C-alpha positions as CSV (number, residue, x, y, z in Angstrom):
1,M,109.2,166.4,80.7
2,G,109.7,165.3,84.5
3,S,112.2,168.6,85.1
4,Y,110.0,170.2,87.8
5,G,110.9,169.0,90.9
6,E,112.7,165.7,92.4
7,A,110.7,163.7,90.0
8,A,107.6,163.5,87.7
9,I,105.3,160.5,87.8
10,F,103.4,159.6,84.7
11,S,100.2,156.9,84.6
12,F,99.7,155.3,81.4
13,Y,96.0,153.9,82.5
14,A,93.3,153.5,80.2
15,T,91.8,156.9,81.1
16,K,94.8,159.0,80.4
17,V,95.9,160.8,77.5
18,L,98.5,158.7,76.7
19,A,97.2,155.2,77.3
20,T,98.5,151.7,77.7
21,G,96.0,150.1,79.6
22,E,98.1,150.3,82.9
23,G,101.3,151.0,84.1
24,G,103.5,154.3,84.1
25,M,106.6,156.0,84.2
26,V,108.8,157.8,86.8
27,A,111.3,160.7,85.0
28,T,114.0,162.0,87.4
29,A,117.4,163.7,86.8
30,A,118.4,162.1,90.6
31,R,120.6,159.1,90.3
32,S,119.4,157.5,93.8
33,L,116.0,158.1,93.1
34,A,116.3,156.3,89.8
35,E,117.8,153.3,91.2
36,A,115.7,153.5,94.1
37,V,112.3,153.1,91.8
38,R,114.1,150.8,89.6
39,D,114.6,148.2,92.7
40,L,111.3,148.7,93.8
41,K,110.0,147.8,90.6
42,S,111.4,144.2,90.4
43,Y,111.0,142.0,93.4
44,D,112.7,138.7,91.8
45,Q,116.7,138.2,91.7
46,K,117.5,140.2,95.1
47,D,120.3,139.5,97.4
48,D,118.4,141.0,100.3
49,Y,114.8,140.9,101.3
50,R,113.1,144.0,101.3
51,L,109.2,145.0,100.2
52,R,109.0,145.0,96.5
53,F,106.6,144.6,93.8
54,N,106.3,143.7,90.2
55,Y,105.6,147.1,88.7
56,K,107.3,146.0,85.2
57,M,105.1,146.9,82.4
58,T,104.7,144.2,79.9
59,D,106.4,144.5,76.4
60,I,102.9,144.7,74.9
61,Q,101.7,147.5,77.3
62,A,105.3,149.2,76.3
63,A,104.5,148.4,72.3
64,V,100.9,149.9,72.8
65,G,103.0,153.1,74.9
66,R,105.0,153.8,71.8
67,V,102.2,153.8,68.9
68,Q,100.1,156.1,71.4
69,L,103.4,158.2,71.8
70,G,103.2,158.5,68.0
71,R,99.7,160.0,68.3
72,L,99.9,161.8,70.9
73,D,100.0,165.1,69.1
74,G,96.8,164.1,67.5
75,F,95.1,163.1,70.6
76,I,95.9,166.6,72.2
77,R,94.5,168.4,69.0
78,R,91.5,166.6,69.3
79,R,90.9,167.0,73.0
80,R,91.1,170.7,72.7
81,E,88.9,170.7,69.8
82,I,86.5,169.3,72.0
83,A,87.1,171.3,75.0
84,G,86.6,174.2,72.7
85,R,83.0,172.8,71.8
86,L,82.2,172.0,75.5
87,R,83.5,175.4,76.2
88,A,81.5,177.4,73.7
89,A,78.1,175.6,74.5
90,F,78.4,175.7,78.3
91,Q,79.3,179.4,78.4
92,G,76.4,181.4,79.8
93,L,75.1,178.4,82.0
94,P,75.8,178.4,85.8
95,V,78.9,176.3,86.0
96,R,82.5,177.6,86.4
97,L,84.6,176.2,83.3
98,P,88.3,175.0,83.5
99,P,90.5,177.7,82.2
100,D,91.0,178.8,78.9
101,D,94.7,178.3,78.6
102,P,96.5,177.8,75.3
103,G,98.7,174.9,76.9
104,H,95.9,173.1,78.3
105,I,95.6,169.7,77.2
106,Y,92.4,169.0,78.6
107,F,93.2,165.2,80.4
108,R,89.5,166.1,82.0
109,F,86.9,168.8,81.4
110,V,85.7,169.8,84.8
111,V,83.2,172.4,85.8
112,D,82.4,173.3,89.3
113,L,78.4,173.2,89.1
114,G,78.4,175.4,92.7
115,A,76.1,172.9,94.3
116,D,76.6,169.0,95.3
117,G,76.7,167.3,92.0
118,A,75.8,164.1,92.8
119,A,72.2,164.4,91.7
120,F,73.5,165.8,88.2
121,I,75.9,162.8,88.0
122,R,73.2,160.2,88.7
123,R,70.9,161.7,86.2
124,A,73.6,162.2,83.5
125,H,74.2,158.7,83.8
126,Q,70.8,157.8,83.4
127,E,71.1,159.6,80.0
128,G,74.1,157.8,78.9
129,I,76.8,160.2,79.7
130,G,79.6,159.1,82.0
131,C,80.3,162.3,84.0
132,E,82.0,161.7,87.4
133,R,83.9,163.9,90.1
134,P,87.2,164.4,89.1
135,V,88.4,162.0,91.9
136,H,86.7,159.1,93.3
137,T,87.3,159.3,96.9
138,P,89.4,162.3,98.5
139,L,92.9,161.4,100.6
140,H,91.2,163.3,103.6
141,H,88.3,160.7,103.3
142,L,90.3,157.9,103.0
143,Q,92.7,158.8,105.9
144,H,89.6,159.6,108.0
145,L,90.7,163.3,108.3
146,A,88.3,166.3,109.2
147,G,89.1,170.2,108.4
148,F,89.1,170.4,104.7
149,A,86.3,172.3,103.7
150,R,87.7,174.0,100.7
151,T,88.6,170.3,99.4
152,E,85.1,168.7,100.2
153,R,83.4,171.7,98.3
154,A,85.4,171.4,95.3
155,W,85.3,167.5,95.3
156,K,80.9,167.8,95.4
157,Q,80.9,170.4,93.3
158,S,83.3,169.4,90.5
159,V,82.1,167.3,87.6
160,S,84.5,165.7,85.2
161,I,82.5,165.9,81.8
162,P,83.6,163.0,79.1
163,I,86.5,164.2,76.7
164,H,88.2,162.0,74.8
165,P,89.7,161.8,71.4
166,S,87.8,158.7,70.2
167,L,84.3,160.5,70.6
168,S,82.5,161.5,67.2
169,D,81.0,164.7,66.6
170,A,77.9,163.4,66.9
171,E,78.6,161.6,70.5
172,V,80.3,165.5,71.5
173,G,76.7,166.6,70.2
174,R,75.1,164.4,72.5
175,I,77.4,165.2,75.4
176,I,76.6,168.9,75.1
177,D,72.6,168.4,74.6
178,V,72.4,166.3,77.6
179,V,74.6,168.5,79.9
180,A,73.1,171.7,79.1
181,R,69.4,170.3,79.9
182,L,70.4,168.9,82.8
183,L,71.9,172.2,84.1
184,P,69.6,174.7,85.8
185,A,69.0,177.7,83.6
186,P,70.7,181.0,84.5
């Protein structure tokens, strides 16, 4: 964990595989980077003025994270089970499915509809299924940049199907029924 590159950054937001509600973690072997991160996460009791923030996790969030960590293998196993059901149900439908990789933890189950997903997402919401674009707003939109045709196409055509370990088998079945019904026939 965190051994690829200079640093690895993990989010523990409520929708993540390991959730504490908010917070995150930076893993690095670079001492200077670790010191800089420690300095930036706490704004008080400093001898100099520099823009800093209160990025510390609370003890309660850390306690939740420790409990979640003990359940992580089960969370991943359940996500893989649900992904297997989704994959089997959507096989042969006119979507591109995520890679079938045995190491995949299925934080998200993203399908490529091959067309703009806005109407599909809207209809899924009307049916009570929280399908979303995997990224709310692409970075190039926020920076008012043009020239990212592939990114734009991927953003418009990609839809994240609900997949989290607390879904019951009945809820997964309902997601499958609604999504399969909303997709055009092959």
